[in-house]
C-alpha positions in Angstrom: 122.1 -112.0 89.7 118.4 -111.4 89.8 117.7 -108.4 91.7 114.3 -108.8 94.0 112.1 -106.4 95.9 110.3 -108.0 98.7 106.9 -106.6 99.7 104.7 -107.7 102.3 103.0 -106.2 105.2 104.2 -108.8 107.6 107.6 -108.8 108.9 107.6 -112.5 109.5 107.0 -113.5 106.0 109.7 -110.8 104.4 112.3 -111.8 106.8 111.3 -115.7 105.7 111.7 -114.8 102.1 114.9 -112.8 102.5 116.2 -115.9 104.4 115.6 -118.1 101.4 116.7 -115.5 98.7 119.9 -114.7 100.5 121.0 -118.4 100.5 120.9 -118.6 96.5 124.1 -117.5 94.6 122.0 -116.1 91.5 119.2 -114.0 94.1 120.0 -110.7 95.6 117.1 -108.6 97.9 117.9 -105.1 97.0 115.3 -104.2 99.4 112.0 -104.3 101.4 108.8 -102.7 101.5 105.3 -103.4 104.1 103.3 -101.3 101.9 102.3 -100.6 98.1 103.3 -96.6 98.5 107.2 -97.6 99.3 107.0 -100.5 97.2 106.5 -97.9 94.0 109.2 -95.8 95.5 111.6 -98.4 96.1 111.0 -99.9 92.5 111.6 -96.9 90.9 115.1 -96.0 92.6 116.4 -99.5 93.2 114.8 -101.2 89.5 114.4 -104.7 90.8 114.1 -107.6 88.3 111.5 -108.9 89.7 109.0 -107.8 92.8 107.3 -110.2 95.3 104.4 -108.6 95.8 101.5 -109.2 98.5 98.5 -108.2 97.1 96.5 -107.3 100.8 98.1 -104.5 102.4 96.9 -101.4 104.2 96.8 -98.1 102.1 98.4 -98.4 98.8 97.5 -102.1 98.3 99.6 -104.5 96.0 97.3 -104.1 93.1 97.4 -100.8 92.7 101.2 -100.9 93.5 101.5 -103.3 90.6 99.9 -101.2 88.2 102.0 -98.0 89.4 105.4 -100.0 88.9 104.3 -101.1 85.7 103.4 -97.9 84.6 106.8 -96.7 85.0 109.0 -99.8 84.4 106.9 -102.3 82.1 109.7 -104.8 82.1 109.6 -105.4 85.8 108.5 -108.8 86.4 105.9 -108.9 89.6 105.2 -112.3 91.3 101.9 -111.9 93.5 101.6 -113.4 96.9 98.2 -114.6 98.0 96.6 -116.7 100.2 94.2 -119.5 99.9 91.0 -118.4 99.0 91.8 -114.8 98.1 90.1 -114.8 94.9 88.5 -111.2 94.7 92.3 -110.5 94.4 93.3 -112.4 91.6 91.7 -110.9 88.7 92.3 -107.0 89.6 96.1 -108.2 90.1 96.1 -110.2 86.8 94.5 -107.0 85.1 97.4 -104.7 86.7 99.7 -106.8 85.2 100.9 -109.3 87.3 103.2 -112.2 85.9 102.1 -115.0 88.3 100.8 -115.8 91.4 102.0 -118.3 94.3 100.2 -119.0 97.4 102.3 -117.8 100.8 102.6 -121.3 102.0 104.0 -122.7 99.1 107.3 -124.8 99.4 110.5 -122.6 99.6 111.2 -124.7 96.4 108.3 -123.5 94.6 108.8 -119.6 95.7 112.6 -119.7 94.3 111.3 -121.5 91.5 108.4 -118.9 91.0 111.2 -115.9 91.2 113.2 -117.0 88.8 110.8 -118.1 86.4 109.7 -114.7 86.6 112.9 -113.3 85.9 113.5 -115.4 82.8 109.8 -114.0 81.7 107.7 -117.1 82.6 104.8 -117.0 84.4 104.7 -118.5 87.6 101.5 -119.8 88.9 100.2 -122.6 91.8 98.2 -125.0 90.4 95.4 -124.1 92.7 95.4 -120.3 91.8 95.3 -121.1 88.4 92.3 -123.8 88.9 90.6 -121.0 91.0 90.9 -118.8 88.3 89.7 -121.0 85.5 87.0 -122.8 87.6 85.6 -118.3 88.0 86.2 -117.9 84.3 84.4 -120.9 82.8 81.5 -120.0 85.2 81.2 -116.2 84.3 81.4 -117.8 80.3 79.0 -120.8 81.0 78.6 -122.2 77.2 80.9 -120.5 75.5 83.2 -122.3 73.2 87.0 -122.1 73.1 88.1 -120.4 70.2 91.0 -122.5 68.9 90.3 -121.8 65.0 93.7 -120.7 63.5 96.1 -122.5 65.7 98.3 -125.5 64.4 98.1 -128.8 66.0 101.5 -127.9 67.8 100.2 -124.7 69.2 97.1 -126.6 70.6 99.0 -129.1 72.1 101.5 -126.0 73.8 97.9 -124.3 74.8 96.9 -127.4 76.7 100.1 -127.5 78.9 100.4 -123.8 79.8 97.0 -124.4 80.9 97.8 -127.2 82.8 100.7 -125.0 84.4 103.8 -126.3 83.0 106.7 -124.1 82.4 108.6 -123.8 79.2 111.0 -126.6 80.1 108.1 -129.1 81.3 106.7 -128.3 78.0 109.6 -128.9 75.9 110.1 -132.1 77.6 106.7 -133.4 77.3 106.8 -132.6 73.6 110.3 -133.1 73.2 110.9 -129.9 71.4 113.5 -127.1 72.2 112.4 -124.6 75.0 113.3 -121.7 72.1 110.7 -123.6 70.3 108.1 -123.4 73.1 108.7 -119.7 73.7 108.2 -119.1 69.7 104.5 -120.9 70.2 103.9 -119.7 73.3 104.7 -115.9 71.4 102.4 -116.6 68.5 99.3 -118.3 70.9 99.6 -114.7 72.8 99.5 -113.0 69.7 96.4 -114.8 67.9 94.5 -115.4 71.4 94.9 -111.3 72.5 96.7 -112.5 75.6 99.0 -109.8 77.3 100.7 -112.8 79.4 100.7 -116.7 80.1 98.1 -116.5 82.7 95.5 -114.9 80.6 96.4 -117.5 78.0 95.8 -119.7 80.3 92.4 -118.5 81.1 92.0 -118.4 77.5 92.7 -122.0 76.8 89.7 -123.0 79.3 87.5 -120.6 78.2 88.1 -117.7 80.3 
């Protein structure tokens, strides 16, 4: 079972997420919080595998809560929920340690897949969110070349697909290699590029 903590200041969103998760045989909602302070306390007590975290909340926001939770339990996977156009919170959440970003209006299947991908060590993110992150990174580093020296040809292939938002399974299918091999390449890419997580690796691939 994947233990999930839901954090959002809107009751309807939490209720909808709970209904989605409760209908899945492999997901268990262990708690809910409507603010960052309670989220930190519940994460310490309930030890969830995945925290679905709203970024914009009164008081202690999702970014601060993410940082505090990961300082106590680094293995916790925190998937940030954002709204379209809320770009100001994306980089701070990434810096705080969020493993992925999904839009609140994403299809239910995408949200459930995101929770499972986060629990499996992957980094789920909506293509629209990744595109906006990349655009801001490229704009900030206009003219800076992508540094691919030291990468093997296969690593460059994997890197391009990570930047396109593909999951490990999708990359394996596209390149006709095993998922374990994909994970090995991604681990090597993170080491070579100094990327702390998959989202940072995707940004690096696009010049961020």
